[in-house]
N, C-alpha and C positions, 0 to 999 in steps of 0.2 A: 696613932702609933706608928712608928717607923718599922718597915719590914726589913731593914738592914742592908738595902742595896740602893744605889743611886737611882734617881727618877729621871725620866726622859726629859728632853728639852720641851719648852712650852710651845704652843702654836705660834707665838710671836718670834721665836727663834728662827732666823732665816735658814739655818742648817737642818731644821726639821723637815724630813721628807714629806712630799704631798700625800695626803691621805684621802680616802673616800669615806663618806658619812651615809648612813641609810636614810632614806626619805620614805614616808608613808605614801604608797600608791593606792592602797584600798584599805578600808576599815569597815568590817561587816559584822554585826551582832547575829549570832546564831540562835542564842536563847539563854535563859538563866540556868545555872548550874549549881550543884551542891557545893557548899564552901565550909562544911564542918571539919574537914581534914583533906590533905592532898592525896589524890590518886591520878596517876598519869593517864591521859587521854591518847588518842591516835588520830593522825591527820595523813591522808593519802591522796595525792594528786596523780592523775593518770590521764593523758590526752587532754581533752578539754572538760573533764569531769573532776569533781573534788568530793572526797568522803570524809566525815568526821565521826569518830566513835566517842561517846562521852556518857557520863552520868548527869541526868537533869536535875532540876531543883528538888524533885521528889526521890532522887537516888535511882531512878529508873535508867537501865541501860538503853541507849538510844544511838541510832545511826542516821546522820543527816547527809543529804546529797545535793549538789548544785552544779550547774554548768558554769564554767569560768566566765566572768563578765556579768553574770546575773546575780541579782540580790535575792532571788526566790530560792528557798530551801524546801526539799521534800524530807519527810521524817518517818522513821520506822521505830517503834518500840520493841525492845527484845525482852523476853520474860526472865529478867534477872535483876535483883535489887541490891545495891550496895549496902553493906553494914558499916562498921567503924574501922575496918582494917585497911591501913594505907599500903599493904602489900598487893591489893587487888586491882592492879592496873589493867588497862585494855590494850590488846594487840590486834591490829587489822592489816590485811594485805589482799591483793588480787592475784588470782592464778593466771596462767597464759590464756585461758579461755574467757577471762573477764568476770569469772565469779568471785564474789566477795567473801572473805573468811574473817571471822571475828571470834576472839577468845579472851577470857579475863574474869574478873571478880572471883578469883581462885587463890586460896591460901590453904594448902593441905586439905583440899576438898576434891570430890570427883569432878572430872573434866567438865568445863562449861565452854561450849563450842557451838558456833552458828555459821552457816554459809547459804548463799543464794542458790536457787535452782535455775535462775535465769540470769544471763550475764548483766552486770551493771544495774540490776533491778533490786533495790533495797526493799521492795514490798514482797519479794519472794524468799526472804530469809526463813529457814527452817533450823531447829535445834538438832543437832546430831550428838547423840549421847556417847558414842564411841568412835575412835579413829582406827585402832588396830586391834583392840579387844583386851589388851592387858596393860598392867602398869599405868592405869588411869583413874585410880581411886584416890590418890593424894597428890594433886597437881598444884604447882606454884610456878611463877615467873614465866608465862607464856610469851613466846617471841615468834614472829614470822620473818623470813627473809628468802631471797631467791638464791638457790644454790647454783653450783658450777654448771649443771646441765640444763638450767632453766626451769627446774621443778621448784615449786614452793616447798620451803622447809619450815617445819615447826619444832621448836626446842622448848623444853620445860623441864622442871625438877619433878621427879617421882620420889615421894618420901617426904620426910620432915626435916626441920633444922637439926643438924648433927647426925642425920641418918637418911641421906637421900642420894639419888643418882641422876645424871643429866642424860636425857633422852632426845633423840633426833628422829623425826618422822619426815617422810618426803611424800608429796602429793602428785599424782598423775592426773592432769587435767583431762587427758584423753580417756583414761579409764574411770575417772571420778572417784578415785579411791586413794587412800593413804597406805603406806607401807613403812616398816622400820628402815631407816637409812643404814643402821648398823645392827648386826645380830645381837649386840649387848649394849648396855649403856655406855656412853663415852667415858664417864668417870665412875669409879666405885668407891664408896667410903667404907666399905667392908663392915657395915654395921656399926662403925665407930665415929664416923664423921661425914660431912657432905661438902661439896664444892660449890662455890658462888661464881660461875663463869661470867665474863663479860666478853662479848663477841659471839661468833667469830666475825672478825673484820677483814674484808678483802684489801690486801695491800697492793702496793705498786709493783711488787715482785711476783704477783700472780698467786701467793699463798693466802690462805685464810688463817688469821692469827687469833689465838685464843688465850686469855689469862684468866686466872682464878685464885682464890684463896681457899683453904681448907678450914672447916669450922667443926669443933667437937661437941658442941651442945647448943641449946637455945640462947645461951649467954653470949652476946655480941663480942665480949672480950676474949673469947676463945679462938678467934680467926688467927691463922698462922700460915706460913710457908706459901708465899707467892709463887705460883707456878705458870708455866707456859707450854703451848703446843701449837704446831702449825700443820696445815694440810693443803694439798691441791685439789682434793676431791671430797673432802669431809668424811672420808671412809679410812684411808691410811694416814696415820698421824706420826709426827716426828718431833724430836727436840730441835732447838735452835742449831745444834751442830750436825743435824741430819740423822741423828741416831733414831731408828724406828722405836716407836712407843707401842707397846702392846695394850689393845683396848679390851676391856675397860682399864683406863689409866688409874693406877692406885698411888697412894702417897709415896710409897717406896720406890716407884718407877717414874716419878714425875721429874720434868726438867725444872728444877728449883731456880727461880730468878733470885730470890732473896729469902733465906731461911729465917724469916721473922718468927719469933716464938709466940705462943699464945700469951696474951697480955702485953705484946710488944708494940701495940699502938697502930695496927692495921685493921681495917674494917671492910666487910664485904660490900660489893657494888660501888666501891670507891677506888677502883683500879681500872685504868684506861689505856688504850693502845693508840699511839700516834706513829709518825714516820718522819725521819730527817730527810735532808736533801739528797742523801744517797739511797733512800728508800728503806733503811733499816728500821725495824720496829723499836719504838721507845715505850717502855712500860712505866707508866706514871702511877704512883701510890703514896701513902704517907705511913710513917712509923715514928717511934721515939728515937731520938738521937742518944748520944752516950751521956748527955746531961739530963735526959728525961723529957725533953721538949718535943712536941709534934713537929715534923718537917716533911716537906714535900721532896720526894725523890724521883729520879728518872733512871731506869736501868736500860742498858743497851748491850747487845752481844758484840763483844770486842776481843779480837785475838784469841778466839776459841773458848771464851767463857763470858758469863755475864758480868758486866761492870756496873756497880751501883754508884750513882752520882747524886750527892745531896744538892739540892736546887735552892731551897730557902735557908734562911738563917733567923727563924722565929724563936722567941723565947717564952712560949706559952705551951703548956701540956693540956691537950683535949683528953680528959679522962672519961672514958666511955665504958658501958657495959650494961648488963641486964637484958630484959626481954621486951618484945614489941618493937614497933617502928621507932627508931631513934632520930631526933632532930640533929642533923649534922651540923657540927660547928666549923668543920673544915670539908670542903669539897674540891676535888681535883678534876680537871679536864685534860685531855690528851694534848701533847705538844702538837703544834700545827705550823706547817710550812706556809709562810705568806708569799704573796705575789712578788714582792721585792726580794725574795730569798732568805729572809729572816725566819727565825724559829721563835714562836711566841707560845705562851701557855696561860690560859685563863685559870683562875681559882677563886674560891670564896673562903674567907676566914672571918669568923664572927668578931674576932678580936683585932683585926688588922685591915680595917676599911671595907669589909663586905666583899663585893665582887671587884677583883683586880686582876692584874696579869703580869707576867714576867716576859721580858726579852731575854732568851737563853743564849749563852755562849755555846756555839755549835760543837765545840771540842770537849769542854768540861760539863756542859748541860747545867752549870751553875747560872743563877740569876744574874744577868749582866746589868739589868735595869728593871725597876718597876714602872709599868705603863698602865694607862686606861685600857680596860679590856676591849679587844676588837669584837664588837657585837654586830649582829645583823639587824638590830633594832635601834632606835634612838634611846639613849640611856634614861630619859625622863619617864619612859614607860615602865621602868622597874619601880617606880613609886606607886604604892597602892592608892586606889581611889575610893575604896569602901571606907565607911566610917567606923566600922568595928575595929577596935584595937587589936593589934597582933596579926593582922592580915599580911599575907605574903603573895607576891605576883608569881604565877606559874606560867611556864612556856613550854610549848611542844612544837618541835620541828616536823617538817614534812617528811614522811617516810616513803613518799612515792617518787616518781620521775620528775626531776626538776625542769621546769619549762625553759626553753632556750631564750626567752625574752629578758633574762637578767633579773627576773623577779623571784624573791624567796618568800614562801608563805609560812606563817607561824600562828599557832593558837595562843591566846592569852586569857587567863582568868585569875581569880583570887580565892585564896582559902586561908584558914587558920593553919598553924603548924600541926604535925602529927601529935597524938596524944597517947602514944604507946599502945595504940589500937584499942583504946578504951572509950566509952561513950562520954560525951560532955553533957553537963547539966543544961548549959545555955548554948543554943544552936544559932549561929550568925544567919542574917538574911542571905538568900542566894546572890550570886554575883554574875554579871554578863560573861558569857564565852564569846570572845571576839576573834574573828578571823583577820589577820593582817597580812597585806602584801607589801613587801619592802623592796626598794630599788636603790642600789648603791650609786651615789653621785659624788663628784669631786668636791672636797671641802674648800671652801674660799679661804684665801690667805687673810689673816687678820692685819 
């Protein structure tokens, strides 16, 4: 099916610019993993060490460690077992002292969190049942990242779908203790709704950028009002025009990027932040157009207000709603500035060719051409190898410091799609969890 935009020139076209293609530098099996439904894993590279957090073939939470260049892994089992909930992803990070922090397997349950007592030693993990002592009985969506002052920051949702708040904690490696980064939650649904934040993402302008949708209930169709905030220190927040935002941020005080109504075709966790050549944030999302079709949009703050730009011209409506983890028919990625100065945007559409990409007009943000998606791995690796019908390839990027050697590390494994977080009668065989190292090389002219 056509996406309604012209395609790029073929490789045989002499006017096609030279491009790079990824080559496999290393392929290393870590072990077999659960494949009954998808759950995000974690990969962290730091110095000459590499750490992986995952659920093994028996659904046991595991951490593996190796030295770069070695094929030998050390393993540590953590006392947590995965159920059928695809919300229960894993998050992992290292603090400035080298201790490892792991959290996950949580969806509206008490905090599940582990950290090592000896730097870089996965055999020294202990379970820590509390961070600061309150708002830790209904946790979801754990994330670790390094904050402006170098402290490790932990974000999560306290509460449930339709009634939850975003919490930030900060960890002092010197004191070995967590504290609340803010005196209150970052956002407050006032008992009527909750936010689904994506970010914060550190931009080229020195700000941390955050976007979210509000959701009124467990029904995914009730997402609405795409919102934005930015901060230099993760404590004081402001709108895109510099207006201070009172924390906790409520719906009434939000910087609304696009007032998409409930039932308007936007969904949580499918809003992304990219940046254009001027360093301005680009907010990517989807919603229904005037004709009722699902379209990809990019919003940018222009001339003192948010300008909403329709990027795609599809003629299909992804009608979604209900409860449990939903299989996305449309996935959006942030717009990315390429080395040649162009702006591209990867996407997935079940009805329009699977994984594809647009080259964007930098002024209108409309799709100027449909192209093969710039990927860090060879496209053939997106084809499942398992014989079980319905298997899908899963990828996890490296969340650690990227080596200077030009190598990019990713995890690859295969699972069935989500099943609305319900058990399956037939469980597929485990699949291998593979660590790949990719190196970009100049593509030969045809």
